[in-house]
Every structure is written in C-alpha cells, then in structure tokens.
C-alpha positions in Angstrom: 15.5 33.3 1.3 13.5 32.9 -1.9 9.8 32.1 -1.6 7.5 31.3 -4.5 4.6 33.6 -5.0 1.2 32.3 -6.3 1.9 33.9 -9.7 5.3 32.2 -9.9 3.8 28.8 -9.0 1.1 29.3 -11.7 3.7 30.2 -14.4 5.8 27.3 -13.4 2.9 24.9 -13.7 1.8 26.4 -17.0 5.4 26.0 -18.4 5.7 22.5 -17.3 2.2 21.7 -18.8 3.2 23.2 -22.1 6.4 21.2 -22.3 4.6 18.0 -21.4 1.9 18.8 -24.0 4.4 18.9 -26.8 5.8 15.5 -26.1 5.6 12.9 -28.9 4.0 9.7 -27.8 4.7 6.4 -29.4 2.0 4.9 -31.6 -0.1 2.8 -29.3 -2.8 1.8 -31.7 -2.9 -1.8 -32.8 -0.2 -2.9 -30.5 -2.4 -5.9 -29.4 -2.5 -8.8 -31.9 -5.8 -10.1 -33.2 -5.2 -13.3 -31.2 -4.9 -11.5 -27.9 -8.1 -9.5 -28.7 -9.9 -12.7 -29.4 -8.6 -14.5 -26.3 -10.9 -15.2 -23.4 -10.4 -13.5 -20.0 -8.5 -15.4 -17.3 -10.5 -17.3 -14.8 -11.2 -15.5 -11.5 -10.1 -17.7 -8.6 -10.3 -17.2 -4.8 -7.2 -15.6 -3.2 -7.0 -17.8 -0.1 -5.4 -20.8 -2.0 -2.9 -18.4 -3.6 -1.9 -16.8 -0.3 -1.5 -20.2 1.2 0.7 -21.3 -1.6 2.8 -18.1 -1.3 3.4 -18.5 2.4 4.3 -22.3 2.1 7.6 -21.4 0.5 8.7 -19.0 3.2 11.9 -19.5 5.2 11.5 -20.8 8.7 13.8 -18.7 10.9 14.2 -21.3 13.6 15.1 -24.1 11.2 17.4 -21.9 9.2 19.2 -20.7 12.3 19.7 -24.3 13.5 21.1 -25.3 10.1 23.4 -22.4 10.0 24.6 -22.9 13.5 25.4 -26.5 12.8 27.2 -25.6 9.6 29.3 -22.9 11.5 30.2 -25.5 14.2 31.3 -27.9 11.5 33.4 -25.3 9.8 34.9 -24.2 13.1 35.8 -27.8 13.9 37.4 -28.3 10.4 39.4 -25.1 10.8 40.7 -26.3 14.1 41.7 -29.6 12.6 43.4 -27.9 9.7 45.3 -25.5 12.0 46.5 -28.2 14.4 47.4 -30.9 12.0 50.1 -29.5 9.8 51.1 -31.8 7.0 54.8 -31.2 7.3 57.5 -29.0 8.8 57.3 -26.5 5.8 53.7 -26.0 6.2 54.0 -25.6 10.0 56.8 -23.0 9.4 54.6 -21.1 6.9 51.7 -21.1 9.3 53.9 -19.8 12.1 55.3 -17.0 9.8 51.7 -16.0 8.7 50.5 -15.9 12.3 53.5 -13.8 13.3 52.8 -11.4 10.3 49.2 -11.2 11.3 50.1 -10.3 14.9 52.5 -7.7 13.6 49.9 -6.2 11.3 47.4 -6.1 14.2 49.9 -4.4 16.5 50.7 -1.8 13.7 47.0 -1.1 13.1 46.3 -0.7 16.8 49.3 1.6 17.2 48.2 3.7 14.2 44.7 4.0 15.7 46.0 5.1 19.0 48.5 7.5 17.5 51.6 5.7 18.9 54.9 5.6 17.0 55.1 2.5 14.8 58.5 0.6 14.9 
C-alpha cells in the first residue's frame, strides 16, 4: 500500500501552490458603480420580526394531511363511480378487456419473479 511521506506531502503542497499562484484573476477593480459607492448602508433591523415572518408561511402538517386525505377520498369515490357506471356496452367491454389484460400481466410478472414457466 502506498503511503505519503512528509517530503512527498510538502512537494505536493508546493506544486499545487505554484499552479494556483500562476492563475489569472479577472479584473476586479472598479466593478462597483459610483452610484453604489455613494449609496447608504441598509438599515439594521431586529431579527425577531423577520423570523416570525419566515415561520408564518410554513406548512402546517396536520392541516395539509387532512386536506390531502380528503382529496384522496374524493378521488377514490370518483374512481369508483367511473368504474361502476359505464357509459355503454362498448366501454364496459373495453374495461373488462383491460382488467383481464392487467390480471394476465400481473400473473406473468408473478410467475417470472418466482421462476415458474409462463404460458
């Protein structure tokens, strides 16, 4: 296994420092406009009102769970109505074919997972 010796570490640090020292930096002088230099500093305000304002917009987990549970119940009821009230015979036949196909695919997947021979 390779271990670094103190001399190796020093040489590595020196090499990295030399490469970093040769880097070209962008011109940072005069990047601030005279208007910004003449502007006054922002007012210093207490942090308590800012923290209160930040926590006021937080999500209430109890209320959110209640809303989502109600929405899920509405969607389940709607799905039940859609599944049980077919508009016509063609739609009912299509739903029956799709359910049969879903059951067939489920059996095929279960057979493949258990290693059985698929018919």
